[in-house]
C-alpha positions as CSV (number, residue, x, y, z in Angstrom):
1,X,32.8,23.4,-18.0
2,X,30.6,22.8,-14.9
3,X,29.7,19.2,-14.2
4,X,26.2,18.4,-15.1
5,X,24.0,17.3,-12.2
6,X,23.1,13.6,-12.3
7,X,19.6,14.4,-10.7
8,X,17.3,17.4,-9.9
9,X,16.4,18.3,-6.4
10,X,13.0,16.2,-6.6
11,X,12.4,12.9,-8.1
12,X,10.5,13.1,-11.4
13,X,6.9,11.9,-12.1
14,X,6.6,8.5,-13.1
15,X,3.3,7.0,-14.7
16,X,1.2,10.1,-13.7
17,X,2.4,9.4,-10.0
18,X,4.0,12.5,-8.0
19,X,4.1,12.4,-4.2
20,X,6.5,14.9,-3.4
21,X,4.5,17.9,-2.0
22,X,3.1,19.0,1.3
23,X,0.7,16.4,3.0
24,X,-1.1,18.8,5.2
25,X,-4.7,19.1,3.8
26,X,-5.3,22.5,5.7
27,X,-2.3,24.0,4.0
28,X,-2.4,26.0,0.6
29,X,0.5,24.1,-0.7
30,X,-1.2,20.7,-0.4
31,X,-0.8,18.7,-3.5
32,X,1.2,21.6,-4.9
33,X,4.4,20.5,-6.4
34,X,7.8,22.2,-5.8
35,X,8.4,25.2,-7.9
36,X,11.9,24.6,-9.5
37,X,12.0,28.4,-10.4
38,X,12.4,29.3,-6.8
39,X,15.4,27.0,-6.1
40,X,18.2,28.7,-4.0
41,X,15.8,31.7,-3.1
42,X,15.5,30.9,0.7
43,X,13.2,33.9,1.4
44,X,10.6,33.1,-1.1
45,X,7.0,32.4,0.1
46,X,3.8,31.0,-1.7
47,X,2.6,28.3,-3.5
48,X,5.2,25.5,-4.3
49,X,7.9,27.1,-1.6
50,X,9.7,24.5,-0.3
51,X,13.0,23.8,1.1
52,X,14.9,20.4,0.8
53,X,16.3,19.3,4.3
54,X,18.1,16.4,5.7
55,X,21.1,14.2,5.0
56,X,22.2,12.9,1.5
57,X,20.3,9.7,1.9
58,X,17.2,10.8,4.0
59,X,15.7,14.1,2.5
60,X,12.7,15.7,3.1
61,X,10.6,18.7,1.9
62,X,9.9,21.6,4.3
63,X,6.8,23.5,3.6
64,X,7.4,27.3,4.0
65,X,3.5,27.8,4.4
66,X,2.6,25.4,7.2
67,X,6.1,24.5,8.4
68,X,5.5,20.6,7.9
69,X,8.0,18.0,6.7
70,X,7.4,15.6,4.1
71,X,10.0,12.7,3.4
72,X,11.0,12.7,-0.2
73,X,9.9,9.4,-2.2
74,X,10.7,8.0,-5.4
75,X,7.8,7.9,-7.8
76,X,9.4,5.4,-10.0
77,X,9.5,2.9,-6.9
78,X,5.8,3.5,-6.2
79,X,4.9,2.9,-10.1
80,X,6.9,-0.2,-10.1
81,X,5.4,-1.6,-6.8
82,X,2.1,-0.6,-8.2
83,X,2.6,-2.9,-11.3
84,X,3.4,-5.7,-8.8
85,X,-0.1,-5.7,-7.7
86,X,-1.6,-6.5,-11.1
87,X,0.0,-9.9,-12.0
88,X,-1.5,-10.1,-15.5
89,X,0.0,-6.5,-16.3
90,X,3.2,-7.5,-14.7
91,X,3.5,-10.7,-16.8
92,X,2.5,-8.7,-19.9
93,X,5.1,-6.1,-19.3
94,X,8.0,-8.8,-19.0
95,X,6.8,-11.2,-21.8
96,X,9.6,-11.4,-24.4
97,X,11.4,-13.8,-26.6
98,X,12.9,-16.7,-25.0
99,X,15.4,-17.6,-27.7
100,X,18.8,-16.7,-26.6
101,X,20.1,-16.6,-30.0
102,X,17.6,-14.1,-31.3
103,X,18.1,-10.3,-31.2
104,X,14.8,-10.0,-29.7
105,X,15.8,-12.0,-26.6
106,X,14.9,-10.1,-23.5
107,X,13.0,-7.2,-25.6
108,X,9.4,-6.9,-23.7
109,X,6.3,-7.0,-26.0
110,X,5.2,-3.7,-24.2
111,X,8.3,-1.8,-25.0
112,X,9.3,-3.3,-28.2
113,X,5.7,-4.1,-30.1
114,X,7.4,-3.8,-33.5
115,X,9.5,-7.2,-32.8
116,X,6.3,-9.2,-32.3
117,X,3.0,-10.5,-33.6
118,X,0.0,-11.4,-31.7
119,X,-0.7,-15.2,-32.0
120,X,-4.0,-15.8,-30.2
121,X,-4.6,-16.9,-26.7
122,X,-3.7,-19.7,-24.5
123,X,-6.4,-22.1,-23.2
124,X,-6.5,-20.0,-20.0
125,X,-7.1,-17.0,-21.9
126,X,-3.3,-15.5,-21.8
127,X,-2.1,-13.6,-24.9
128,X,0.3,-15.5,-27.1
129,X,3.1,-13.6,-29.2
130,X,5.2,-14.8,-32.2
131,X,8.8,-13.3,-32.7
132,X,9.2,-11.6,-36.1
133,X,12.9,-12.5,-36.0
134,X,13.0,-16.3,-35.2
135,X,9.6,-17.3,-35.4
136,X,9.2,-18.8,-31.8
137,X,6.0,-18.6,-29.9
138,X,5.5,-17.6,-26.2
139,X,2.8,-16.5,-23.9
140,X,2.4,-13.7,-21.3
141,X,1.2,-16.3,-18.5
142,X,3.3,-18.1,-16.1
143,X,4.5,-21.6,-16.9
144,X,2.3,-24.0,-15.0
145,X,3.3,-27.5,-15.0
146,X,0.5,-30.2,-15.9
147,X,-1.6,-31.1,-12.9
148,X,-1.2,-34.8,-13.1
149,X,-3.5,-35.3,-10.0
150,X,-5.8,-32.3,-10.1
151,X,-8.2,-34.1,-7.7
152,X,-5.6,-33.2,-4.8
153,X,-5.7,-29.2,-5.5
154,X,-8.9,-28.8,-3.4
155,X,-7.4,-30.9,-0.6
156,X,-4.3,-29.2,-0.6
157,X,-6.0,-25.9,-0.4
158,X,-8.2,-27.1,2.5
159,X,-5.3,-28.1,4.5
160,X,-3.3,-25.2,3.7
161,X,-6.2,-22.6,4.9
162,X,-6.4,-24.7,8.1
163,X,-2.9,-24.1,8.8
164,X,-1.8,-27.5,8.5
165,X,2.1,-27.9,8.4
166,X,3.9,-28.8,5.2
167,X,5.2,-32.1,6.2
168,X,1.8,-33.0,7.4
169,X,0.2,-32.3,4.3
170,X,2.5,-34.6,2.4
171,X,1.9,-37.3,4.9
172,X,-2.0,-37.0,4.8
173,X,-2.1,-37.0,1.0
174,X,1.0,-39.2,0.5
175,X,2.7,-36.7,-2.1
176,X,6.4,-35.7,-2.0
177,X,7.4,-32.1,-1.5
178,X,8.2,-31.3,-4.9
179,X,4.5,-32.1,-5.9
180,X,3.3,-29.9,-2.9
181,X,5.3,-27.0,-4.0
182,X,4.1,-27.3,-7.6
183,X,0.5,-27.3,-6.5
184,X,1.1,-24.4,-4.3
185,X,2.4,-22.5,-7.4
186,X,-0.6,-23.5,-9.3
187,X,-3.1,-22.5,-6.4
188,X,-1.1,-18.9,-6.2
189,X,-1.5,-18.5,-9.9
190,X,-5.2,-19.3,-9.8
191,X,-6.0,-17.2,-6.7
192,X,-4.3,-14.1,-7.9
193,X,-6.1,-14.4,-11.5
194,X,-9.4,-15.0,-9.6
195,X,-8.6,-11.8,-7.4
196,X,-7.7,-9.7,-10.4
197,X,-10.9,-10.6,-12.2
198,X,-12.9,-9.6,-9.2
199,X,-11.2,-6.3,-9.0
200,X,-11.9,-5.7,-12.7
201,X,-15.6,-6.2,-12.1
202,X,-15.2,-3.7,-9.4
203,X,-13.5,-1.1,-11.7
204,X,-16.0,-1.5,-14.4
205,X,-19.1,-1.8,-12.3
206,X,-21.5,1.0,-12.7
207,X,-24.0,-0.2,-10.0
208,X,-22.0,0.7,-6.9
209,X,-23.1,2.1,-3.6
210,X,-22.8,5.8,-3.1
211,X,-20.3,5.5,-0.1
212,X,-17.5,3.2,1.0
213,X,-15.9,2.9,4.4
214,X,-12.6,1.3,4.3
215,X,-10.2,0.5,7.2
216,X,-6.4,0.1,6.7
217,X,-4.0,-1.6,8.9
218,X,-0.6,-3.3,8.8
219,X,1.0,-6.1,10.6
220,X,4.3,-7.7,11.0
221,X,5.0,-11.2,10.1
222,X,7.5,-13.4,11.7
223,X,8.7,-16.2,9.6
224,X,10.7,-19.3,11.3
225,X,14.3,-20.0,10.3
226,X,14.7,-22.5,7.5
227,X,18.3,-23.6,8.5
228,X,20.1,-24.7,11.8
229,X,23.0,-22.9,10.5
230,X,21.3,-19.5,10.9
231,X,18.3,-19.3,13.2
232,X,17.5,-15.7,12.7
233,X,14.0,-15.1,12.0
234,X,12.5,-13.1,8.9
235,X,10.2,-10.2,9.6
236,X,7.9,-9.2,6.8
237,X,5.0,-6.4,6.7
238,X,1.6,-6.9,5.5
239,X,-0.9,-4.0,4.8
240,X,-4.6,-4.7,4.2
241,X,-7.6,-2.8,3.2
242,X,-11.2,-4.0,4.2
243,X,-14.5,-2.2,3.3
244,X,-16.3,-2.2,6.5
245,X,-20.0,-2.5,5.5
246,X,-19.5,-5.6,3.4
247,X,-16.3,-7.1,5.1
248,X,-14.7,-7.7,1.6
249,X,-10.9,-7.5,1.6
250,X,-10.0,-5.0,-1.1
251,X,-6.1,-5.6,-0.8
252,X,-3.7,-7.5,1.4
253,X,-0.1,-7.0,0.0
254,X,3.1,-8.3,1.5
255,X,6.2,-6.0,1.2
256,X,8.0,-9.0,-0.6
257,X,8.9,-9.5,-4.5
258,X,9.5,-13.3,-5.3
259,X,10.1,-12.3,-9.0
260,X,13.5,-10.9,-8.4
261,X,16.9,-12.2,-7.3
262,X,18.6,-10.6,-4.5
263,X,22.0,-10.9,-6.1
264,X,21.1,-10.0,-9.6
265,X,19.6,-6.9,-8.0
266,X,22.5,-6.1,-6.1
267,X,24.9,-6.5,-9.0
268,X,22.6,-4.2,-11.2
269,X,22.5,-1.7,-8.4
270,X,26.2,-1.3,-8.1
271,X,26.6,-1.3,-11.9
272,X,24.0,1.8,-12.0
273,X,25.8,3.4,-9.1
274,X,22.6,3.3,-6.7
275,X,24.6,3.6,-3.6
276,X,26.1,6.8,-4.8
277,X,22.4,8.4,-5.1
278,X,20.0,9.5,-2.4
279,X,17.7,6.8,-1.9
280,X,14.7,8.4,-3.4
281,X,16.8,8.7,-6.8
282,X,17.8,5.1,-7.2
283,X,16.5,2.8,-9.5
284,X,16.0,0.1,-7.0
285,X,14.6,2.6,-4.4
286,X,12.0,0.2,-3.2
287,X,14.3,-2.8,-2.6
288,X,16.2,-3.5,0.4
289,X,19.7,-3.6,-0.7
290,X,22.6,-5.4,1.2
291,X,24.0,-2.1,2.6
292,X,20.4,-1.1,3.6
293,X,20.2,-3.9,6.1
294,X,23.7,-3.0,7.3
295,X,22.7,0.7,7.9
296,X,19.5,-0.4,9.6
297,X,21.0,-0.6,12.9
298,X,19.8,1.2,16.0
299,X,20.7,5.2,15.7
300,X,21.8,4.7,12.0
301,X,18.3,5.3,10.2
302,X,15.6,7.9,10.6
303,X,12.5,7.0,12.6
304,X,10.4,7.2,9.5
305,X,12.3,4.4,7.6
306,X,12.9,1.9,10.5
307,X,10.3,-0.7,9.5
308,X,13.0,-3.5,10.0
309,X,14.4,-3.6,13.5
310,X,18.1,-3.4,13.6
311,X,18.5,-6.6,15.5
312,X,20.6,-9.7,14.8
313,X,17.6,-11.7,15.3
314,X,16.2,-10.8,11.7
315,X,17.8,-11.5,8.6
316,X,17.0,-11.1,4.8
317,X,14.7,-13.5,2.9
318,X,16.5,-16.4,1.6
319,X,14.8,-16.0,-1.7
320,X,13.4,-13.2,-3.5
321,X,13.7,-9.6,-2.2
322,X,12.2,-7.5,0.5
323,X,10.5,-4.1,-0.6
324,X,10.6,-1.1,1.6
325,X,7.2,-1.0,3.3
326,X,6.6,2.8,2.8
327,X,6.4,2.0,-0.9
328,X,4.1,-1.0,-0.6
329,X,1.8,1.3,1.6
330,X,2.0,4.2,-1.0
331,X,1.1,1.8,-3.8
332,X,-1.6,0.5,-1.8
333,X,-3.5,3.6,-1.7
334,X,-3.0,4.3,-5.5
335,X,-4.2,0.9,-6.1
336,X,-7.3,1.6,-3.8
337,X,-8.0,4.8,-5.9
338,X,-8.2,2.7,-9.0
339,X,-10.5,0.3,-7.4
340,X,-12.9,2.6,-5.6
341,X,-13.1,5.5,-8.3
342,X,-16.8,4.5,-9.1
343,X,-17.9,5.6,-5.4
344,X,-19.1,9.1,-4.7
345,X,-17.9,9.3,-1.2
346,X,-14.9,7.5,0.3
347,X,-14.1,7.5,4.1
348,X,-10.9,6.0,5.3
349,X,-10.0,4.8,8.8
350,X,-6.2,4.5,9.5
351,X,-4.1,3.1,12.2
352,X,-1.6,5.5,13.5
353,X,1.3,3.7,11.7
354,X,4.2,5.7,10.5
355,X,3.6,7.3,7.1
356,X,0.2,5.8,6.4
357,X,-1.7,9.0,6.6
358,X,0.7,10.8,4.4
359,X,0.5,8.0,1.8
360,X,-3.4,8.0,1.8
361,X,-3.4,12.0,1.3
362,X,-0.8,11.6,-1.5
363,X,-2.9,9.4,-3.6
364,X,-6.4,11.1,-2.9
365,X,-5.3,14.8,-3.3
366,X,-8.0,15.7,-5.9
367,X,-10.4,13.7,-4.0
368,X,-9.7,15.3,-0.7
369,X,-9.8,18.6,-2.1
370,X,-13.3,17.9,-3.6
371,X,-14.4,16.7,-0.4
372,X,-15.0,13.3,-2.0
373,X,-12.6,11.7,0.5
374,X,-12.3,11.8,4.4
375,X,-9.4,10.5,6.3
376,X,-9.5,9.6,9.9
377,X,-6.7,8.5,11.8
378,X,-7.6,5.9,14.7
379,X,-5.8,5.7,18.0
380,X,-7.1,2.6,20.1
381,X,-6.0,0.8,23.3
382,X,-4.2,-2.2,21.5
383,X,-3.7,-3.7,24.9
384,X,-7.5,-4.4,25.5
385,X,-8.6,-7.9,25.0
386,X,-11.3,-8.7,22.5
387,X,-14.0,-9.2,25.1
388,X,-13.2,-5.6,26.3
389,X,-13.3,-4.2,22.8
390,X,-16.5,-6.0,22.2
391,X,-18.1,-4.5,25.4
392,X,-16.9,-1.1,24.5
393,X,-18.1,-1.3,21.0
394,X,-21.6,-2.4,22.2
395,X,-21.8,0.4,24.7
396,X,-20.6,3.1,22.4
397,X,-23.4,1.8,19.8
398,X,-26.1,2.1,22.3
399,X,-25.0,5.7,23.3
400,X,-24.8,6.6,19.7
401,X,-28.2,5.5,19.2
402,X,-29.6,7.3,22.1
403,X,-28.0,10.5,21.0
404,X,-29.3,10.0,17.4
405,X,-32.7,9.4,18.5
406,X,-32.4,12.6,20.7
407,X,-30.8,14.6,17.9
408,X,-33.7,13.6,15.5
409,X,-36.3,14.6,18.0
410,X,-34.8,18.1,18.2
411,X,-34.3,18.2,14.5
412,X,-38.1,17.3,14.0
413,X,-39.3,19.9,16.6
414,X,-37.3,22.6,15.0
415,X,-34.7,23.0,17.7
416,X,-31.5,24.5,16.7
417,X,-28.9,21.5,17.2
418,X,-25.8,23.9,17.7
419,X,-27.5,25.9,20.7
420,X,-29.0,22.8,22.1
421,X,-25.6,21.0,22.3
422,X,-23.6,24.0,23.3
423,X,-23.7,23.2,27.1
424,X,-24.5,19.5,26.8
425,X,-22.5,16.2,25.9
426,X,-22.6,15.8,22.3
427,X,-21.8,13.2,19.8
428,X,-18.6,14.8,18.8
429,X,-17.1,14.5,22.2
430,X,-18.4,11.1,22.6
431,X,-16.5,9.9,19.6
432,X,-13.3,11.6,20.5
433,X,-13.6,9.9,23.8
434,X,-14.0,6.6,22.6
435,X,-11.3,6.7,19.9
436,X,-8.7,8.4,22.2
437,X,-9.4,6.1,25.1
438,X,-10.1,8.9,27.7
439,X,-11.4,8.0,31.1
440,X,-14.1,10.6,31.2
441,X,-16.3,12.9,28.9
442,X,-16.0,16.6,29.0
443,X,-19.6,17.3,29.7
444,X,-19.1,21.1,29.9
445,X,-17.6,22.0,26.6
446,X,-16.4,25.6,26.3
447,X,-17.1,25.8,22.7
448,X,-20.0,24.7,20.5
449,X,-19.5,21.5,18.4
450,X,-18.9,22.1,14.7
451,X,-22.4,21.4,12.8
452,X,-20.6,19.9,9.9
453,X,-18.7,17.5,12.0
454,X,-22.2,16.8,14.0
455,X,-23.8,15.8,10.6
456,X,-21.0,13.7,9.6
457,X,-21.3,11.8,12.9
458,X,-24.9,11.2,12.4
459,X,-24.9,10.7,8.7
460,X,-27.4,13.0,8.1
C-alpha cells in the first residue's frame, strides 16, 4: 500500500485566505488558484496552470501563462498573524478555564462553547465566563494589576513618548522598575484597546470619503543588547500604513509576538515534525524557529526570505518570538482590506521592499480586478536629505499645477488632449521623472500618453 502524502502541493485555505496564485495583475491567472487536476501534466496550459519549482524548503509557483514566479506561503500563518492584530479577538480565542484540576482546563471558549456559560462583563467591558464543570469564573481580558498610583500613569506616558530612558523615568517619578513595567503593561493594554475601538468605528462607519490614498513602508529597528555577556543586538522589522490626506496611521505592526515562549514553540514544533515539512506547510510557519536562525547565513537562504541578516552581530529576542516579516506584511494588507472596505476607491503607494507589492495584490485580488484598487510602487532617492526632498516636492507641485491649468484650459476649449500632448512634455512623463529620479525629461516622446493614465494623474 502506497504511503499517504502528508500534505498537498499547495497550502490549504485558512479563514478564507488563499494567497498562492499568480500575482501579476496583467495575467489571466491573476487570482486563479492552482488546478489540482492538472497535477503532473507539464504540457497543460490555461487558467490554473502552474508548476511547483524550487527546493524542499523554498518552493515557488511558476505561472505558465506569464512566466512569473510566486513564493508559496502558508495561509494558516497569515490568518494567525491577522488574529494578532485584533487584541480582543485574540484574548477571546484563548480564554479558557484556569482550574488545572478541571477537565475543561485549556479548552478555549471559542472552540468549546458547550463547556462554558456567559457570565456578564467586567468593569472594563470584557466578557466573563463560568465553567460548566467546576463553576470557576474568568474573563477574556488581560489581568491588570490594580493601579495604586494612577496619577503617575499620565506622567509615565509623557516621559515615554519623549524618549526618556527607563532609569531616568524611575528617578524622576521616584518609583522602582517593577512599578514602571507594571504601568507600561497597563498603558499598552489601554492603547491597544483604544486603537481597536477606533478601527471598529472606521469599519462600521457609513460616512466615509469616496477615496483613500494609503502609503505603506517598512523599517528595521535595532534594539540594544541587554547583558554584557552577549552584546549582539536584536533587529526587528516594523510595517506601517498611513492615509495620506488625513495623516492618520491605519496600522503599525512589529514582527514580534510577546504572547509565545520560544522554548515552548520549539518543543511543540519538534513534536509536530515541523522541520520535516516545507516551510509553507508548517504549523509554526510564521515563527522564527532555532534552525531558521542557523540557516539564515549568507548563501543559505533565498533573497526573498532574507529579512534577517546572517550576521553574528544580531540575535533572537530574549523573550517572546520573532515573526517572519513576510507574514506580518501579508497580514497587514488583509487587515487594511477590512478597515478600508467602505471606501469606493483605494490607491496604495508602496516602497520597493521585497514582496510588498505581491502581498498587496494578494489581499486585494477582487478589488484590483474591479478597478477599485490601484497599486503604485515608488522608487525614490533615499540618499537625499530632507531639505532636498522638500525642495523637489515643492518644485514638482508647482509644475503639476502648471500642467493642470494648461490641461484644463485645453479641455475647456475643446482641444484633444492626446493630440495636444503627443509631441510635448506630458504629465505622465513628469511623474515618471520625479518617481524614478532621472536627470532629464524626455520632451520628444515617441508615443502619445495613455489618456486614462492622464486622467488618473490629473484626478479628472
